C-alpha positions as CSV (number, residue, x, y, z in Angstrom):
1,X,-27.9,17.9,-33.4
2,X,-27.1,19.6,-30.0
3,X,-24.9,16.6,-29.0
4,X,-23.0,16.7,-32.2
5,X,-22.5,20.4,-32.0
6,X,-21.2,20.1,-28.5
7,X,-18.8,17.4,-29.6
8,X,-17.3,19.8,-32.1
9,X,-16.5,22.2,-29.3
10,X,-14.3,19.6,-27.5
11,X,-10.7,20.5,-28.2
12,X,-7.3,20.3,-26.6
13,X,-6.6,22.4,-23.6
14,X,-5.5,25.9,-24.5
15,X,-4.7,28.9,-22.3
16,X,-7.6,31.0,-21.3
17,X,-8.0,34.8,-22.1
18,X,-6.5,34.4,-25.5
19,X,-7.8,35.2,-29.0
20,X,-11.2,33.8,-29.9
21,X,-12.3,32.4,-33.2
22,X,-14.8,35.3,-33.6
23,X,-12.0,37.8,-33.2
24,X,-9.9,36.0,-35.8
25,X,-12.8,36.0,-38.2
26,X,-13.4,39.7,-37.6
27,X,-9.8,40.6,-38.3
28,X,-9.9,38.6,-41.6
29,X,-13.2,40.2,-42.5
30,X,-11.7,43.7,-42.1
31,X,-8.2,43.3,-43.4
32,X,-7.8,40.1,-45.6
33,X,-6.6,41.3,-49.0
34,X,-8.6,38.7,-50.9
35,X,-11.8,39.8,-49.4
36,X,-11.1,43.5,-49.5
37,X,-10.0,43.1,-53.2
38,X,-13.3,41.3,-53.9
39,X,-15.2,44.2,-52.5
40,X,-13.3,46.6,-54.8
41,X,-14.1,44.4,-57.8
42,X,-17.8,44.4,-56.8
43,X,-17.7,48.2,-56.8
44,X,-16.3,48.1,-60.3
45,X,-19.1,45.7,-61.4
46,X,-21.6,48.2,-59.9
47,X,-20.4,50.9,-62.3
48,X,-21.6,48.9,-65.3
49,X,-25.1,50.0,-64.5
50,X,-24.5,53.8,-65.0
51,X,-22.3,53.0,-67.9
52,X,-25.1,51.1,-69.7
53,X,-27.6,53.8,-68.7
54,X,-25.4,56.5,-70.3
55,X,-26.1,55.0,-73.7
56,X,-29.8,56.1,-73.4
57,X,-29.2,59.6,-72.0
58,X,-28.8,62.8,-74.0
59,X,-25.4,63.6,-75.4
60,X,-24.4,67.3,-75.5
61,X,-21.2,68.5,-77.2
62,X,-19.7,71.8,-78.2
63,X,-16.7,72.8,-80.4
64,X,-15.0,76.0,-81.1
65,X,-12.2,77.2,-83.5
66,X,-10.2,80.3,-84.5
67,X,-8.4,80.6,-87.7
68,X,-6.0,83.2,-89.2
69,X,-5.6,83.3,-92.9
70,X,-1.8,83.4,-93.7
71,X,-2.2,83.5,-97.5
72,X,-5.5,84.4,-99.0
73,X,-6.6,82.7,-102.2
74,X,-5.7,84.8,-105.2
75,X,-9.0,84.2,-106.9
76,X,-11.1,85.0,-103.9
77,X,-11.8,88.6,-103.0
78,X,-14.3,88.0,-100.2
79,X,-12.3,85.4,-98.2
80,X,-12.0,86.6,-94.5
81,X,-8.7,87.2,-92.9
82,X,-9.8,85.8,-89.5
83,X,-12.6,83.6,-88.4
84,X,-14.0,82.5,-84.9
85,X,-16.7,79.9,-84.7
86,X,-18.6,77.9,-82.2
87,X,-20.9,74.9,-82.6
88,X,-23.1,72.9,-80.2
89,X,-25.2,69.8,-80.7
90,X,-27.6,67.9,-78.5
91,X,-28.7,64.4,-79.4
92,X,-31.4,62.6,-77.5
93,X,-31.8,58.8,-78.1
94,X,-35.5,57.9,-78.6
95,X,-35.3,54.3,-79.7
96,X,-32.3,51.9,-79.9
97,X,-33.9,48.6,-80.7
98,X,-33.9,47.6,-77.0
99,X,-30.1,47.7,-76.7
100,X,-30.1,50.2,-73.8
101,X,-32.9,48.6,-71.8
102,X,-31.5,45.1,-72.1
103,X,-28.0,46.3,-71.5
104,X,-29.1,48.0,-68.3
105,X,-31.0,44.9,-67.2
106,X,-28.0,42.7,-67.9
107,X,-25.7,44.9,-65.9
108,X,-28.1,44.9,-62.9
109,X,-28.3,41.1,-63.0
110,X,-24.5,40.9,-63.1
111,X,-24.4,43.2,-60.0
112,X,-26.5,40.6,-58.2
113,X,-24.2,37.9,-59.5
114,X,-21.3,39.8,-58.2
115,X,-22.8,40.1,-54.7
116,X,-23.3,36.4,-54.7
117,X,-19.6,35.9,-55.7
118,X,-18.7,38.3,-52.9
119,X,-20.6,36.1,-50.4
120,X,-18.8,33.1,-51.8
121,X,-15.4,34.8,-51.3
122,X,-16.4,35.7,-47.8
123,X,-17.4,32.1,-46.9
124,X,-14.2,30.8,-48.5
125,X,-12.0,33.1,-46.5
126,X,-13.8,32.3,-43.3
127,X,-13.4,28.5,-44.0
128,X,-9.7,29.0,-44.5
129,X,-9.5,31.0,-41.3
130,X,-11.3,28.4,-39.3
131,X,-9.0,25.7,-40.8
132,X,-5.9,27.7,-39.9
133,X,-7.3,28.5,-36.4
134,X,-7.9,24.8,-35.8
135,X,-4.5,23.8,-37.4
136,X,-2.7,26.0,-34.8
137,X,-4.6,24.5,-31.9
138,X,-4.1,21.0,-33.2
139,X,-0.4,21.4,-34.0
140,X,0.2,23.1,-30.7
141,X,-1.3,20.1,-28.9
142,X,0.8,17.7,-31.0
143,X,4.0,19.6,-30.2
144,X,3.1,19.4,-26.5
145,X,2.3,15.7,-26.7
146,X,5.6,15.0,-28.5
147,X,7.6,17.1,-26.1
148,X,6.0,15.2,-23.2
149,X,6.8,11.9,-25.0
150,X,10.5,12.9,-25.4
151,X,10.6,13.8,-21.7
152,X,9.2,10.4,-20.8
153,X,11.6,8.6,-23.1
154,X,14.6,10.5,-21.7
155,X,13.5,9.3,-18.2
156,X,13.1,5.8,-19.5
157,X,16.6,5.9,-21.1
158,X,18.1,7.1,-17.8
159,X,16.3,4.4,-15.8
160,X,17.4,1.8,-18.4
161,X,21.0,2.9,-18.0
162,X,20.7,2.7,-14.3
163,X,19.4,-0.8,-14.4
164,X,22.0,-1.8,-16.9
165,X,24.7,-0.6,-14.5
166,X,23.4,-3.1,-11.9
167,X,23.1,-5.9,-14.4
168,X,19.3,-5.9,-14.5
169,X,19.1,-5.1,-18.2
170,X,21.2,-5.6,-21.3
171,X,22.7,-3.3,-24.0
172,X,19.8,-4.4,-26.2
173,X,17.4,-2.6,-23.9
174,X,19.5,0.5,-24.0
175,X,19.7,0.4,-27.8
176,X,15.9,0.1,-28.0
177,X,15.4,3.0,-25.6
178,X,17.9,5.2,-27.5
179,X,16.3,4.3,-30.8
180,X,12.8,5.3,-29.6
181,X,14.2,8.5,-28.1
182,X,15.9,9.5,-31.4
183,X,12.7,8.8,-33.3
184,X,10.7,10.8,-30.8
185,X,13.0,13.8,-31.1
186,X,12.6,13.6,-34.9
187,X,8.9,13.5,-34.6
188,X,9.0,16.5,-32.3
189,X,11.1,18.5,-34.9
190,X,8.5,17.6,-37.5
191,X,5.6,18.6,-35.2
192,X,7.4,22.0,-34.5
193,X,7.9,22.7,-38.2
194,X,4.2,21.9,-38.8
195,X,3.2,24.3,-36.0
196,X,5.4,27.1,-37.4
197,X,3.8,26.6,-40.9
198,X,0.3,26.7,-39.4
199,X,1.1,29.9,-37.5
200,X,2.5,31.5,-40.6
201,X,-0.5,30.5,-42.6
202,X,-2.7,32.0,-39.9
203,X,-0.9,35.3,-40.2
204,X,-1.3,35.3,-44.0
205,X,-5.1,34.9,-43.6
206,X,-5.8,36.9,-40.4
207,X,-3.0,39.5,-40.6
208,X,-1.6,39.0,-37.1
209,X,0.1,36.2,-35.2
210,X,-2.1,33.7,-33.2
211,X,-2.2,34.6,-29.6
212,X,-3.2,31.8,-27.2
213,X,-6.2,30.7,-29.3
214,X,-9.2,29.7,-27.3
215,X,-11.3,26.6,-27.8
216,X,-13.9,27.6,-30.5
217,X,-17.6,27.6,-29.7
218,X,-20.0,24.9,-31.0
219,X,-21.2,25.4,-34.5
220,X,-24.8,26.4,-34.9
221,X,-27.6,25.1,-37.1
222,X,-25.8,22.0,-38.4
223,X,-28.2,19.9,-40.5
224,X,-30.0,16.7,-39.4
225,X,-29.2,14.9,-42.7
226,X,-27.4,15.3,-46.0
227,X,-30.7,15.7,-47.7
228,X,-31.6,18.7,-45.6
229,X,-28.1,20.1,-46.2
230,X,-28.5,19.8,-49.9
231,X,-32.0,21.4,-49.8
232,X,-30.6,24.4,-48.0
233,X,-27.5,24.6,-50.3
234,X,-29.6,24.6,-53.5
235,X,-31.5,27.6,-52.2
236,X,-28.8,29.6,-50.4
237,X,-25.3,28.6,-51.8
238,X,-23.8,31.8,-53.3
239,X,-22.1,29.9,-56.1
240,X,-25.4,28.6,-57.3
241,X,-27.0,32.0,-57.0
242,X,-24.2,33.6,-59.0
243,X,-24.5,31.0,-61.7
244,X,-28.2,31.6,-62.0
245,X,-27.7,35.4,-62.3
246,X,-25.0,34.9,-64.9
247,X,-27.4,32.8,-66.9
248,X,-30.0,35.6,-66.7
249,X,-27.5,38.2,-67.8
250,X,-26.6,36.0,-70.8
251,X,-30.3,36.1,-71.8
252,X,-30.2,39.9,-71.9
253,X,-26.9,39.8,-73.9
254,X,-28.8,38.0,-76.7
255,X,-31.4,40.8,-76.8
256,X,-28.7,43.4,-76.9
257,X,-27.1,41.6,-79.9
258,X,-30.5,41.5,-81.7
259,X,-30.8,45.3,-81.4
260,X,-27.9,45.8,-83.8
261,X,-30.1,44.9,-86.7
262,X,-33.0,47.2,-85.7
263,X,-33.6,50.8,-86.6
264,X,-32.6,53.6,-84.2
265,X,-34.2,57.0,-83.8
266,X,-32.6,60.1,-82.3
267,X,-33.8,63.6,-81.8
268,X,-31.2,66.3,-82.3
269,X,-30.7,70.0,-82.2
270,X,-27.7,72.0,-83.3
271,X,-26.6,75.6,-83.4
272,X,-23.6,77.4,-84.9
273,X,-22.0,80.8,-84.6
274,X,-19.4,82.3,-86.9
275,X,-17.7,85.7,-86.5
276,X,-15.4,86.9,-89.3
277,X,-14.0,89.6,-87.0
278,X,-14.6,92.4,-89.5
279,X,-12.3,90.8,-92.1
280,X,-14.9,89.7,-94.5
281,X,-15.0,91.9,-97.7
282,X,-18.6,92.0,-98.7
283,X,-18.4,94.6,-101.4
284,X,-17.6,97.6,-99.3
285,X,-20.2,97.1,-96.6
286,X,-19.0,97.3,-93.0
287,X,-22.2,96.3,-91.1
288,X,-21.6,94.0,-88.2
289,X,-24.5,91.8,-89.3
290,X,-22.5,90.9,-92.4
291,X,-19.6,89.8,-90.3
292,X,-21.6,87.3,-88.2
293,X,-23.3,84.1,-89.3
294,X,-25.8,82.3,-87.0
295,X,-27.6,79.0,-87.7
296,X,-29.8,76.6,-85.7
297,X,-31.6,73.4,-86.6
298,X,-33.6,70.7,-85.0
299,X,-35.0,67.4,-86.2
300,X,-35.3,63.7,-85.9
301,X,-32.8,61.2,-87.3
302,X,-33.8,57.6,-88.4
303,X,-31.1,55.1,-89.0
304,X,-32.2,51.8,-90.7
305,X,-29.4,49.2,-91.1
306,X,-30.0,47.3,-94.3
307,X,-26.9,45.1,-94.5
308,X,-23.9,44.9,-92.2
309,X,-22.0,41.9,-93.7
310,X,-23.7,39.4,-91.4
311,X,-22.2,40.8,-88.2
312,X,-25.5,41.2,-86.2
313,X,-26.6,37.6,-86.9
314,X,-23.2,36.3,-86.0
315,X,-23.3,38.2,-82.7
316,X,-26.7,36.9,-81.9
317,X,-25.6,33.3,-82.5
318,X,-22.5,34.0,-80.5
319,X,-24.4,35.3,-77.5
320,X,-26.9,32.4,-77.8
321,X,-24.0,30.0,-77.5
322,X,-22.8,31.9,-74.5
323,X,-26.3,31.7,-73.0
324,X,-26.3,28.0,-73.6
325,X,-22.9,27.8,-71.8
326,X,-24.3,29.7,-68.9
327,X,-27.2,27.3,-68.6
328,X,-24.8,24.3,-68.5
329,X,-22.6,26.2,-66.1
330,X,-25.5,26.6,-63.7
331,X,-26.1,22.8,-63.7
332,X,-22.3,22.2,-63.3
333,X,-22.1,24.4,-60.3
334,X,-25.2,22.9,-58.7
335,X,-23.7,19.4,-59.2
336,X,-20.4,20.5,-57.6
337,X,-22.2,22.1,-54.6
338,X,-24.3,19.0,-54.0
339,X,-21.2,16.8,-54.1
340,X,-19.4,19.2,-51.8
341,X,-22.3,19.3,-49.3
342,X,-22.6,15.5,-49.2
343,X,-18.9,15.0,-48.8
344,X,-18.6,17.6,-46.1
345,X,-21.5,16.0,-44.2
346,X,-19.9,12.5,-44.5
347,X,-16.5,13.9,-43.4
348,X,-18.2,15.6,-40.4
349,X,-20.0,12.5,-39.3
350,X,-16.9,10.4,-39.8
351,X,-14.9,12.8,-37.7
352,X,-17.4,12.7,-34.9
353,X,-17.2,8.9,-34.9
354,X,-13.4,9.1,-34.9
355,X,-13.5,11.4,-31.9
356,X,-15.5,8.8,-29.9
357,X,-13.3,6.0,-31.0
358,X,-10.1,8.0,-30.4
359,X,-11.3,8.9,-26.9
360,X,-11.9,5.3,-26.1
361,X,-8.4,4.4,-27.5
362,X,-6.8,7.2,-25.3
363,X,-8.4,5.8,-22.2
364,X,-7.5,2.2,-23.1
365,X,-3.8,3.0,-24.0
366,X,-3.4,5.0,-20.8
367,X,-4.6,2.0,-18.8
368,X,-2.5,-0.4,-20.9
369,X,0.6,1.7,-20.4
370,X,0.1,1.8,-16.6
371,X,-0.3,-2.0,-16.5
372,X,2.8,-2.6,-18.7
373,X,4.9,-0.5,-16.4
374,X,3.6,-2.3,-13.3
375,X,4.3,-5.7,-15.0
376,X,7.8,-4.6,-16.0
377,X,8.6,-3.7,-12.4
378,X,8.0,-7.4,-11.5
379,X,9.9,-8.7,-14.5
380,X,7.0,-9.9,-16.7
381,X,7.3,-7.2,-19.3
382,X,10.3,-6.0,-21.2
383,X,11.5,-2.4,-21.9
384,X,10.3,-2.9,-25.5
385,X,6.8,-3.6,-24.2
386,X,6.9,-0.2,-22.3
387,X,8.2,1.6,-25.4
388,X,5.5,0.1,-27.5
389,X,2.8,1.0,-25.0
390,X,4.0,4.6,-24.8
391,X,4.0,4.9,-28.6
392,X,0.5,3.6,-28.8
393,X,-0.6,6.1,-26.1
394,X,1.0,8.9,-28.1
395,X,-0.6,7.9,-31.4
396,X,-4.1,7.7,-29.8
397,X,-3.8,11.1,-28.3
398,X,-2.5,12.6,-31.6
399,X,-5.4,10.9,-33.5
400,X,-7.9,12.4,-31.0
401,X,-6.5,15.9,-31.4
402,X,-6.6,15.5,-35.2
403,X,-10.1,14.2,-35.2
404,X,-11.3,17.1,-33.1
405,X,-9.8,19.5,-35.6
406,X,-11.2,17.6,-38.6
407,X,-14.7,17.5,-37.2
408,X,-14.8,21.3,-36.6
409,X,-13.4,22.1,-40.0
410,X,-15.7,19.7,-41.7
411,X,-18.7,21.1,-39.8
412,X,-17.8,24.7,-40.8
413,X,-17.2,23.6,-44.4
414,X,-20.7,22.1,-44.4
415,X,-22.2,25.3,-43.2
416,X,-20.2,27.2,-45.9
417,X,-21.4,25.0,-48.7
418,X,-25.0,25.5,-47.4
419,X,-24.5,29.3,-47.7
420,X,-24.6,29.8,-43.9
421,X,-21.0,30.7,-43.0
422,X,-20.9,34.4,-43.7
423,X,-20.6,37.4,-41.4
424,X,-24.3,37.7,-40.8
425,X,-24.4,34.0,-39.8
426,X,-21.4,34.2,-37.4
427,X,-22.5,37.0,-35.1
428,X,-19.8,39.5,-36.1
429,X,-20.4,43.0,-35.0
430,X,-23.1,44.4,-37.2
431,X,-21.5,47.8,-37.1
432,X,-18.5,46.8,-39.2
433,X,-20.2,44.7,-41.9
434,X,-19.7,45.7,-45.5
435,X,-22.9,46.3,-47.4
436,X,-22.4,46.2,-51.2
437,X,-25.9,47.6,-51.8
438,X,-24.8,50.9,-50.2
439,X,-22.2,51.6,-52.9
440,X,-24.6,50.5,-55.7
441,X,-27.3,52.9,-54.4
442,X,-24.7,55.7,-54.3
443,X,-23.6,55.4,-57.9
444,X,-26.5,53.8,-59.9
445,X,-28.1,57.2,-60.9
446,X,-24.9,59.3,-61.2
447,X,-25.3,61.7,-64.1
448,X,-22.3,64.0,-64.2
449,X,-19.2,63.4,-66.4
450,X,-16.9,64.8,-63.8
451,X,-15.9,63.4,-60.4
452,X,-14.8,60.1,-59.0
453,X,-14.0,58.5,-55.7
454,X,-10.9,59.3,-53.5
455,X,-7.6,57.9,-54.6
456,X,-7.4,54.2,-53.6
457,X,-5.4,53.4,-50.5
458,X,-4.7,49.9,-49.0
459,X,-7.4,48.5,-46.8
460,X,-5.7,45.1,-46.0
461,X,-2.8,45.1,-43.6
462,X,0.7,44.0,-44.5
463,X,2.4,41.2,-42.5
464,X,6.1,42.0,-43.3
465,X,6.6,43.4,-39.8
466,X,5.2,40.4,-38.0
467,X,7.9,38.4,-36.3
468,X,8.9,35.0,-37.6
469,X,6.9,32.3,-35.8
470,X,8.4,29.7,-33.5
471,X,7.2,26.4,-32.0
472,X,6.8,27.7,-28.4
473,X,3.6,26.5,-26.8
474,X,2.1,27.4,-23.4
475,X,2.3,24.6,-20.8
476,X,-0.7,22.3,-20.5
477,X,-2.3,23.0,-17.2
478,X,-5.2,20.7,-17.6
479,X,-3.5,17.8,-15.9
């Protein structure tokens, strides 16, 4: 596929020493809010693992109180005036019917699903950036072509007026030239508006204005056939991988629900301390030992649910239905990815063919325009023939530019649907790549109840200070 990849790199002439596609992708990778927000969401998903683990860890609590008797009971002669007490209890889960183990496993699998979703978000953002990058290149070229067309039609109109003055042409010829010039100016205004929209969309995705975008490089590792593309996508597409992990997590949810009807066993120990602060009347005694009460106990607690109103069985059935939904969802996602891959491959191939056809049309219309102008000079062609030839030449050039854009975007979309359009695949600087596993390893075994991460601050850049875009384009120096 080397020839096809090279064809994708053919694009309109753009100024050198500008911004590259890799630089645009890197900016989006670092500062796009959709992508940075997805990373924050993945960190939140990571926390479900220590949350589930906490249910199987010891639970230690303490309480204390101080009371002052305002009005002593009239029938009690030994009631203390003041009391200070403290209690502590340690509970250690021994068996929870499998709820903890399966809850932890389900959380771990959802972490893997979240990482796949993060990959999918990354590929989606990159696909949008590539499309926006190519839109700016395409629309810049179309503006240049339309401006050149307006210039040519202005010269034609002036020449038509001059020939009318000497009686060589009629007012009909002038009207035809004026009409085409007015339409060309309208098309130019539309092209300029499209360019401004493309540039603003680029800013929204990348975070900065497009600066003399360079022709993108050929796309690597494009498949030889749609069957090969589908085979790779089924194995590597992040949406399919996420759906598989969600199905696995639903399996563990069923096991957690079943645990609600099983016995639980906990070991416990507790201790208490009460001090009556020398206000307990114990029949005249004043020994400190009579004013202090200590107690301690340890044991094992067994809880056997006998009947809970049918709730556990309902929860099992509910989670089984959700597992069934996850199974069907996996097939649904796989179907969608396969259709997407095949459509992207067909679009890519069609665009390559359109490039070849459009290039032939550009050459033919250029030759035709030159011939019509020569024939008009000897009186065998009319002004309308020249105007039609110029319009055909413009249309063929615009179609070529659009086909080049479509081929590149379709090729990248094909790679994205195959799961091969992420930062690792695109040669971005390895030093800046975000690794979700690093955060997971940092928090998965956290034990303390105190602490947290630093207060959140924005990672994505705002674009409110970027200037409003215009339709200025650098002059084409390729001719």
